[in-house]
C-alpha positions as CSV (number, residue, x, y, z in Angstrom):
1,X,-13.7,15.3,-38.7
2,X,-12.9,18.9,-39.5
3,X,-9.6,19.7,-41.0
4,X,-9.3,22.9,-38.9
5,X,-7.2,22.7,-35.8
6,X,-9.3,22.7,-32.7
7,X,-7.1,25.2,-30.7
8,X,-8.0,24.4,-27.1
9,X,-7.9,20.7,-27.4
10,X,-4.7,20.9,-29.4
11,X,-3.1,23.1,-26.7
12,X,-4.4,20.7,-24.0
13,X,-2.9,17.6,-25.7
14,X,0.4,19.4,-26.5
15,X,0.7,20.4,-22.8
16,X,-0.2,17.0,-21.6
17,X,2.2,15.1,-23.8
18,X,5.0,17.4,-22.5
19,X,4.0,16.4,-19.0
20,X,3.9,12.6,-19.6
21,X,7.4,12.6,-21.1
22,X,10.1,11.6,-18.6
23,X,11.8,14.5,-16.8
24,X,15.1,15.5,-18.4
25,X,16.8,16.0,-15.1
26,X,16.8,12.2,-14.6
27,X,19.2,11.9,-17.6
28,X,22.5,12.4,-15.7
29,X,21.5,9.9,-13.0
30,X,20.5,7.4,-15.6
31,X,23.8,7.9,-17.4
32,X,25.8,7.3,-14.2
33,X,23.9,4.1,-13.5
34,X,24.3,3.0,-17.2
35,X,28.0,3.4,-17.0
36,X,28.3,1.5,-13.7
37,X,26.1,-1.3,-15.0
38,X,28.1,-1.5,-18.3
39,X,31.4,-1.6,-16.5
40,X,30.5,-4.0,-13.7
41,X,28.5,-6.5,-15.7
42,X,31.0,-6.5,-18.6
43,X,33.8,-7.3,-16.2
44,X,31.8,-10.2,-14.5
45,X,30.6,-11.5,-17.8
46,X,34.2,-11.6,-19.1
47,X,35.3,-13.6,-16.1
48,X,32.5,-16.1,-16.9
49,X,33.8,-16.5,-20.5
50,X,31.4,-14.1,-22.3
51,X,32.8,-11.5,-24.6
52,X,30.8,-8.3,-24.6
53,X,31.2,-6.4,-27.9
54,X,28.7,-3.5,-27.4
55,X,26.6,-2.1,-24.7
56,X,23.9,0.4,-25.6
57,X,20.5,1.8,-24.7
58,X,17.5,0.1,-26.2
59,X,13.7,0.0,-26.0
60,X,11.6,3.1,-25.2
61,X,14.5,5.0,-23.6
62,X,16.5,4.8,-26.9
63,X,13.5,5.5,-29.0
64,X,12.3,8.5,-26.9
65,X,8.9,6.9,-26.4
66,X,8.9,6.4,-22.7
67,X,6.6,7.8,-20.0
68,X,7.1,9.4,-16.6
69,X,6.1,7.4,-13.5
70,X,2.8,8.7,-12.2
71,X,0.9,6.7,-9.5
72,X,-1.5,9.4,-8.1
73,X,-4.9,10.9,-8.9
74,X,-6.4,7.6,-10.2
75,X,-3.6,7.0,-12.6
76,X,-1.3,3.9,-12.7
77,X,1.7,4.6,-14.9
78,X,4.8,2.7,-14.0
79,X,7.2,4.9,-16.0
80,X,9.7,3.7,-18.4
81,X,12.2,0.9,-17.9
82,X,15.7,1.8,-19.2
83,X,16.6,-1.1,-21.5
84,X,20.4,-1.8,-21.8
85,X,21.4,-4.3,-24.4
86,X,24.6,-6.3,-24.0
87,X,25.6,-7.6,-27.4
88,X,27.8,-10.8,-27.0
89,X,30.0,-12.8,-29.3
90,X,28.4,-16.2,-30.0
91,X,30.8,-18.1,-27.8
92,X,30.6,-19.4,-24.2
93,X,33.3,-20.1,-21.7
94,X,34.2,-23.4,-23.4
95,X,34.5,-21.8,-26.9
96,X,31.3,-23.3,-28.2
97,X,28.3,-21.5,-29.6
98,X,26.0,-20.2,-26.9
99,X,23.0,-22.5,-26.7
100,X,21.3,-21.5,-23.4
101,X,20.0,-18.2,-22.2
102,X,22.6,-15.9,-20.6
103,X,19.9,-14.2,-18.6
104,X,20.4,-16.2,-15.3
105,X,24.1,-15.4,-15.4
106,X,23.4,-11.7,-16.0
107,X,20.9,-11.7,-13.1
108,X,23.6,-13.2,-10.9
109,X,26.0,-10.4,-11.9
110,X,23.4,-7.8,-10.9
111,X,22.8,-9.6,-7.6
112,X,26.5,-9.7,-6.9
113,X,26.9,-5.9,-7.2
114,X,23.4,-4.6,-6.2
115,X,22.2,-7.1,-3.7
116,X,20.6,-4.3,-1.6
117,X,18.2,-3.5,-4.5
118,X,15.5,-5.5,-6.2
119,X,17.0,-7.9,-8.7
120,X,14.8,-10.2,-10.8
121,X,14.2,-11.3,-14.3
122,X,11.6,-11.4,-17.1
123,X,11.5,-13.8,-20.0
124,X,13.9,-11.5,-21.9
125,X,16.0,-9.7,-19.4
126,X,17.6,-9.5,-16.0
127,X,16.1,-6.6,-14.1
128,X,17.3,-4.1,-11.5
129,X,14.9,-1.9,-9.6
130,X,16.4,1.0,-7.6
131,X,13.5,2.2,-5.6
132,X,15.2,5.1,-3.9
133,X,15.7,6.8,-7.3
134,X,12.5,5.3,-8.9
135,X,14.6,3.8,-11.7
136,X,14.1,0.4,-13.4
137,X,16.7,-1.2,-15.7
138,X,16.2,-4.2,-18.0
139,X,19.5,-5.8,-18.9
140,X,19.1,-7.7,-22.2
141,X,21.9,-10.0,-23.2
142,X,21.7,-10.7,-27.0
143,X,24.0,-12.6,-29.3
144,X,25.7,-11.5,-32.5
145,X,24.8,-13.3,-35.7
146,X,26.6,-13.3,-39.1
147,X,24.4,-10.3,-40.1
148,X,25.8,-7.2,-38.4
149,X,22.4,-5.6,-37.8
150,X,20.6,-8.8,-36.5
151,X,21.0,-10.3,-33.0
152,X,19.7,-13.5,-31.4
153,X,17.8,-13.5,-28.1
154,X,17.5,-16.7,-26.1
155,X,14.7,-16.1,-23.6
156,X,14.6,-17.6,-20.1
157,X,12.1,-20.2,-21.4
158,X,14.6,-21.2,-24.1
159,X,12.5,-19.7,-26.9
160,X,14.8,-18.1,-29.5
161,X,14.0,-14.9,-31.4
162,X,16.0,-12.7,-33.7
163,X,16.0,-9.0,-33.1
164,X,17.7,-5.8,-34.2
165,X,18.4,-3.3,-31.5
166,X,19.5,-0.5,-33.9
167,X,16.9,-1.5,-36.5
168,X,14.0,-1.0,-34.0
169,X,15.4,2.4,-32.9
170,X,15.9,3.6,-36.4
171,X,12.4,2.4,-37.3
172,X,10.9,5.0,-34.8
173,X,13.4,7.7,-35.6
174,X,12.5,7.4,-39.3
175,X,8.8,8.0,-38.5
176,X,9.7,11.0,-36.3
177,X,11.5,12.6,-39.3
178,X,8.3,12.5,-41.2
179,X,6.6,14.8,-38.7
180,X,6.9,18.6,-39.2
181,X,4.7,19.8,-36.4
182,X,4.1,16.6,-34.3
183,X,6.5,13.8,-33.9
184,X,5.3,10.2,-34.1
185,X,6.9,9.4,-30.7
186,X,4.7,11.9,-28.9
187,X,1.5,10.5,-30.4
188,X,2.8,7.1,-29.3
189,X,3.3,8.4,-25.8
190,X,-0.3,9.4,-25.6
191,X,-1.5,6.0,-26.7
192,X,0.8,4.3,-24.2
193,X,-0.6,6.5,-21.4
194,X,-4.2,5.7,-22.7
195,X,-3.3,2.0,-22.5
196,X,-2.4,2.3,-18.8
197,X,-5.7,4.0,-18.0
198,X,-7.7,1.3,-19.8
199,X,-5.9,-1.4,-17.9
200,X,-7.1,0.0,-14.6
201,X,-10.6,-1.3,-15.2
202,X,-10.0,-4.1,-17.7
203,X,-10.7,-7.7,-16.7
204,X,-8.3,-9.0,-19.4
205,X,-5.2,-6.7,-19.2
206,X,-4.1,-5.2,-15.8
207,X,-1.4,-2.9,-14.5
208,X,-0.7,-5.2,-11.6
209,X,2.7,-6.9,-11.4
210,X,2.7,-10.3,-13.0
211,X,-0.6,-9.7,-14.9
212,X,-1.0,-9.5,-18.7
213,X,-0.5,-6.1,-20.1
214,X,-0.8,-4.8,-23.7
215,X,2.9,-4.9,-24.7
216,X,4.5,-1.5,-25.5
217,X,6.2,-3.0,-28.6
218,X,2.8,-4.1,-30.0
219,X,1.6,-0.5,-29.6
220,X,4.8,0.7,-31.3
221,X,3.9,-1.3,-34.4
222,X,0.1,-0.7,-34.4
223,X,0.6,3.1,-34.0
224,X,3.4,3.1,-36.7
225,X,1.0,1.4,-39.1
226,X,-1.7,3.9,-38.2
227,X,0.7,6.8,-38.7
228,X,1.7,5.6,-42.1
229,X,-1.9,4.8,-43.3
230,X,-3.7,8.0,-42.1
231,X,-3.5,11.6,-43.3
232,X,-3.4,13.9,-40.2
233,X,0.1,14.4,-38.8
234,X,-0.1,18.0,-37.5
235,X,-2.9,17.9,-34.9
236,X,-3.0,15.6,-31.9
237,X,-6.8,15.3,-31.5
238,X,-7.5,14.6,-35.1
239,X,-4.4,12.4,-35.5
240,X,-5.5,10.2,-32.5
241,X,-9.1,10.1,-33.8
242,X,-7.7,8.7,-37.1
243,X,-5.4,6.2,-35.3
244,X,-8.1,4.9,-33.0
245,X,-10.6,4.6,-36.0
246,X,-8.0,2.7,-38.1
247,X,-6.9,0.4,-35.3
248,X,-10.5,-0.3,-34.2
249,X,-11.1,-1.7,-37.7
250,X,-7.7,-3.5,-37.8
251,X,-8.2,-5.3,-34.5
252,X,-11.9,-6.1,-34.8
253,X,-11.5,-7.6,-38.3
254,X,-8.0,-9.1,-37.6
255,X,-6.4,-7.3,-40.5
256,X,-2.7,-8.2,-40.8
257,X,-0.1,-5.6,-39.9
258,X,3.3,-5.8,-41.6
259,X,5.8,-3.4,-43.1
260,X,8.0,-3.2,-46.2
261,X,10.6,-5.6,-44.9
262,X,8.3,-8.5,-44.1
263,X,5.1,-10.4,-44.9
264,X,2.6,-12.2,-42.8
265,X,3.1,-15.2,-40.5
266,X,1.3,-18.1,-42.1
267,X,1.6,-20.3,-39.1
268,X,-1.5,-18.7,-37.5
269,X,-4.9,-18.0,-39.0
270,X,-6.0,-15.5,-36.3
271,X,-4.2,-12.2,-36.5
272,X,-0.7,-11.1,-37.5
273,X,1.3,-8.1,-36.3
274,X,4.7,-8.7,-37.8
275,X,8.0,-7.4,-36.4
276,X,9.5,-5.3,-39.2
277,X,13.0,-6.6,-38.3
278,X,12.0,-10.3,-38.1
279,X,9.2,-11.7,-40.4
280,X,9.0,-14.8,-38.2
281,X,8.0,-12.9,-35.1
282,X,4.3,-12.4,-35.0
283,X,3.6,-10.5,-31.8
284,X,0.1,-11.8,-31.4
285,X,0.6,-15.4,-32.6
286,X,-0.4,-16.8,-29.1
287,X,-3.2,-14.3,-28.3
288,X,-6.6,-15.9,-27.8
289,X,-9.6,-14.2,-29.4
290,X,-10.8,-12.6,-26.1
291,X,-7.6,-10.5,-25.9
292,X,-8.0,-9.3,-29.5
293,X,-11.7,-8.5,-28.8
294,X,-10.8,-6.5,-25.7
295,X,-8.2,-4.4,-27.5
296,X,-10.7,-3.9,-30.4
297,X,-13.3,-2.6,-27.9
298,X,-10.8,-0.2,-26.4
299,X,-10.0,1.3,-29.8
300,X,-13.6,1.6,-30.7
301,X,-14.4,3.4,-27.4
302,X,-11.3,5.6,-27.8
303,X,-12.4,6.6,-31.3
304,X,-15.9,7.6,-30.0
305,X,-14.6,9.5,-27.0
306,X,-12.1,11.4,-29.2
307,X,-14.9,12.2,-31.6
308,X,-16.9,13.6,-28.7
309,X,-14.0,15.6,-27.4
310,X,-13.4,17.2,-30.8
311,X,-17.1,17.9,-31.3
312,X,-17.4,19.8,-28.0
313,X,-14.2,21.6,-28.6
314,X,-15.4,22.9,-32.0
315,X,-18.6,24.1,-30.3
316,X,-16.6,25.9,-27.5
317,X,-17.9,23.5,-24.9
318,X,-14.5,23.0,-23.4
319,X,-15.5,21.5,-20.0
320,X,-17.4,18.8,-21.8
321,X,-14.5,18.3,-24.2
322,X,-12.1,17.9,-21.2
323,X,-14.5,15.3,-19.6
324,X,-14.3,13.2,-22.8
325,X,-10.5,13.4,-22.7
326,X,-10.6,12.2,-19.0
327,X,-12.3,9.0,-20.3
328,X,-9.3,8.4,-22.5
329,X,-6.4,9.5,-20.3
330,X,-7.7,9.5,-16.8
331,X,-8.1,12.3,-14.3
332,X,-4.4,13.3,-14.6
333,X,-5.2,15.2,-17.9
334,X,-7.5,17.6,-16.0
335,X,-4.7,18.7,-13.7
336,X,-1.9,18.6,-16.3
337,X,-3.3,20.7,-19.1
338,X,-4.7,24.2,-19.6
């Protein structure tokens, strides 16, 4: 790939990434709901014997890696959930250490206050969907540990994991600080949007509710590793080409992904993508080979389409370049770029 910046394709991707980011005018509304959820749920939890020590944004909203909701023109992008972490003291109503998941209780608190809206749960959160405002909140109760930066999550299926809310946020922010012209989180946004477009026609991962999706946190870590291992950090097209090339090799050959703070998970001989805040959490430990193969094929095709888009752009064949970008990001890029 050329080291020169392909001007039209760069402008197109820059314009598009600004479009796919959530609209800023939603922020005051999100803040108002956040404060009401914090106050109401904390009060009901206290009455149940829980002690809430901290309530804060988490996930893509806190990392600034979320996407706008966009369900038209052949695109299926749900938009970002707003994750709200409730950090609890490790003590239940009887004064004993918490041994069961608090998620059913937190779902009940949401139902008590917002019965007119959609309240449900995932394995790791209680959920609130406010369709009128197109807002989705994931309420994640996690438990303090003796280590100030580490929390314990008891999922609805009783599986326990350690996590670090602030650690994961700082992990992305540190990568953003490396970028002078392009921030990591915007490259990640493009890959997340690409993921949604690939899931439309996949027989393995789907956008439908209740179906398997490629997890956003997995993409966080894969893209982080690609960002650290590749050279281009000032041009969207060439950066994505390098990311897709690197990740096609990683997924096809099952190369382990881990960071400075952790090693590989030796409990599985297939593939390892290790949480930088918890060396025991291998995100793909339970993935069958066909899921890994599907993701590898996606990355290989993305690499090739990006190469074609750059080639046509360098030869001033900008319509053909845009057609290649549509294969990656769907028809929305044609209407949302120059």
